[in-house]
C-alpha positions as CSV (number, residue, x, y, z in Angstrom):
1,M,-3.1,-31.2,4.2
2,T,-4.4,-32.7,0.2
3,G,-6.9,-30.8,-2.1
4,E,-9.0,-33.3,-1.2
5,E,-9.1,-32.6,2.4
6,I,-9.0,-28.9,1.7
7,C,-12.5,-29.9,-0.2
8,V,-13.6,-31.6,2.8
9,L,-12.7,-29.0,5.3
10,A,-14.5,-26.7,2.8
11,E,-18.0,-28.3,3.0
12,L,-18.5,-28.0,6.2
13,N,-18.8,-24.2,5.6
14,T,-20.9,-24.1,2.5
15,E,-24.4,-24.9,4.0
16,E,-24.4,-28.4,3.0
17,L,-23.4,-27.9,-0.8
18,D,-21.0,-30.4,-1.9
19,I,-18.4,-29.2,-3.7
20,D,-17.5,-30.8,-7.3
21,R,-13.9,-31.4,-6.9
22,D,-12.9,-30.0,-10.7
23,N,-13.7,-27.0,-9.4
24,G,-12.4,-27.3,-6.3
25,L,-8.6,-27.8,-7.8
26,I,-9.6,-25.0,-9.8
27,W,-10.6,-22.5,-6.8
28,I,-7.7,-23.8,-4.6
29,N,-4.9,-22.9,-7.1
30,Q,-7.1,-19.2,-7.7
31,C,-6.5,-18.7,-4.0
32,L,-3.2,-19.6,-4.1
33,L,-2.0,-17.8,-7.2
34,D,-4.3,-14.8,-6.5
35,N,-4.2,-14.4,-3.0
36,L,-1.1,-16.1,-1.3
37,P,1.9,-15.5,-4.0
38,K,3.9,-14.0,-1.7
39,D,2.2,-14.2,1.7
40,G,2.3,-17.8,1.2
41,K,5.7,-18.0,2.7
42,V,6.8,-20.3,-0.3
43,I,11.0,-21.2,-0.1
44,G,12.6,-22.2,-2.6
45,T,16.4,-22.8,-3.7
46,E,18.1,-22.7,-7.1
47,T,21.8,-23.0,-8.0
48,V,22.9,-20.7,-11.1
49,V,26.3,-20.9,-12.6
50,T,26.7,-16.9,-13.6
51,A,29.6,-14.8,-15.4
52,A,31.0,-11.7,-14.4
53,N,28.6,-8.8,-14.9
54,T,26.2,-10.8,-17.1
55,L,22.8,-11.3,-16.5
56,T,22.3,-15.0,-15.9
57,A,18.9,-16.6,-16.4
58,V,17.2,-17.9,-12.9
59,T,14.5,-20.4,-13.6
60,S,12.6,-20.8,-10.2
61,S,9.8,-17.5,-9.9
62,F,11.3,-15.6,-7.1
63,L,9.7,-13.1,-5.6
64,S,12.5,-11.8,-3.0
65,I,15.6,-13.1,-2.5
66,F,16.7,-13.3,1.1
67,E,20.1,-15.4,0.8
68,I,22.7,-16.2,-1.6
69,R,25.7,-18.2,-0.8
70,E,28.9,-18.8,-3.1
71,S,29.5,-22.5,-3.6
72,S,33.2,-21.9,-2.1
73,S,31.8,-20.3,1.0
74,D,29.3,-21.3,4.1
75,V,29.1,-17.6,4.8
76,P,26.1,-16.0,2.8
77,Y,27.2,-13.6,0.3
78,Y,25.8,-9.8,1.8
79,G,25.7,-7.9,-1.3
80,K,23.5,-5.2,-2.0
81,Q,21.6,-4.7,-4.8
82,Y,22.6,-2.5,-7.7
83,G,19.6,-0.3,-7.8
84,N,19.4,2.1,-10.4
85,T,22.9,3.2,-10.1
86,Y,24.5,-0.6,-11.0
87,G,27.2,0.3,-8.0
88,G,26.0,-2.5,-5.9
89,L,27.2,-6.2,-5.5
90,F,24.3,-8.2,-7.0
91,D,21.3,-7.3,-9.5
92,F,18.4,-9.2,-9.3
93,R,15.4,-9.0,-12.1
94,P,12.5,-11.3,-12.4
95,G,14.1,-14.4,-14.1
96,F,17.6,-12.4,-14.1
97,I,20.4,-12.4,-11.8
98,R,23.7,-10.4,-12.3
99,M,26.9,-11.1,-9.9
100,P,30.0,-8.7,-10.3
101,H,32.3,-12.3,-10.6
102,A,31.7,-15.3,-12.0
103,G,31.0,-18.1,-9.9
104,T,28.4,-21.0,-8.8
105,F,25.9,-19.3,-5.7
106,T,22.7,-21.0,-4.2
107,I,20.3,-18.5,-4.3
108,T,17.2,-18.7,-1.5
109,G,14.0,-16.8,-1.6
110,Y,10.4,-16.6,-1.9
111,V,8.8,-18.2,-4.8
112,I,5.3,-18.2,-6.3
113,P,3.4,-21.4,-5.0
114,T,3.1,-24.3,-7.6
115,P,-0.5,-24.8,-8.6
116,M,-1.9,-28.2,-8.0
117,D,-1.9,-31.0,-10.6
118,D,-4.2,-33.1,-8.4
119,L,-6.4,-33.1,-5.3
120,D,-4.3,-36.0,-3.9
121,D,-1.1,-33.6,-4.2
122,E,-0.3,-31.5,-0.6
123,C,-0.8,-28.1,-0.7
124,P,2.1,-26.3,-1.1
125,V,1.8,-23.3,1.5
126,H,2.4,-23.1,5.0
127,Q,-0.3,-25.5,7.0
128,L,-1.6,-22.4,8.7
129,F,-2.8,-21.2,5.5
130,H,-5.0,-24.5,4.4
131,P,-7.7,-23.2,6.4
132,A,-8.2,-19.8,5.2
133,I,-7.5,-21.6,1.6
134,A,-10.9,-24.1,2.7
135,L,-12.8,-20.6,3.5
136,W,-11.6,-19.2,0.0
137,V,-13.5,-22.9,-1.8
138,A,-16.6,-22.6,0.6
139,S,-16.8,-18.9,-0.9
140,Q,-16.3,-19.6,-4.0
141,A,-18.8,-22.8,-4.1
142,I,-21.3,-20.7,-2.5
143,R,-21.6,-18.0,-4.9
144,D,-21.1,-20.7,-7.9
145,D,-24.6,-22.0,-6.5
146,D,-26.0,-18.7,-5.8
147,E,-24.6,-15.3,-6.6
148,T,-26.5,-13.5,-4.4
149,N,-26.3,-15.4,-1.4
150,E,-24.5,-13.4,0.9
151,N,-22.8,-15.9,2.9
152,G,-20.2,-16.5,0.0
153,L,-19.3,-12.6,0.7
154,I,-19.2,-13.5,4.8
155,R,-16.8,-16.7,3.8
156,R,-14.6,-14.5,1.5
157,Q,-14.4,-12.1,4.6
158,E,-13.2,-15.0,6.6
159,F,-10.9,-16.4,4.6
160,F,-9.0,-12.4,4.2
161,D,-9.4,-12.3,8.3
162,A,-7.9,-15.8,8.7
163,R,-5.3,-15.4,6.1
164,N,-4.3,-12.3,8.2
165,R,-4.8,-14.1,11.4
166,A,-1.9,-16.9,9.6
167,L,0.4,-14.4,8.6
168,V,0.9,-12.8,12.1
169,D,1.7,-16.3,13.3
170,L,3.8,-16.9,10.8
171,D,5.7,-13.5,11.7
172,E,5.9,-14.6,15.2
173,I,7.5,-18.4,14.6
174,M,9.7,-17.4,11.4
175,P,13.1,-16.2,12.3
176,T,13.8,-13.3,10.8
177,K,17.8,-13.7,10.7
178,P,20.3,-16.6,11.1
179,A,20.7,-17.2,15.2
180,F,23.9,-18.8,16.9
181,V,23.0,-20.5,19.9
182,R,25.8,-21.0,22.6
183,S,25.6,-23.9,24.9
184,R,27.6,-25.3,27.6
185,A,29.6,-28.7,27.4
186,W,28.3,-31.8,29.5
187,N,30.6,-33.2,31.1
């Protein structure tokens, strides 16, 4: 969904209040950055060239890394994080990564969603979260119109319920490990 479509969906829950589109964009971005940074399941990839045992800058806003591949290999790099003792195989810190040897590595992991610049942009999180974001926008619009209106708090609680349902649904449909399927050749 685009930001405009999320605002239209939110207006169905605002007791006939029209949502100012400038505020709608602000509320969508607020929801993305405050309520869905890690839960949004936005996947990012970056290729970095590292020197041995040197912290190398990473431009992506990785929240967690779930795969590293060395450019010369199709097999994922199954290292351990250095941790406190630096006795493992890679070290990831916010904005930096250190590898035990020089090379080119492709890092894949969850990243902070990119804020939307315009309501015509696609929402960067999984589609299952879009109805929840619309509920967040509706709650903000109601509270902006009348701070004493209890329906704003009700919509906010509905947002958290919808977000949690989306998380459960995503956990059921997203694979946790790579899987190989054997199939018979057709003769």
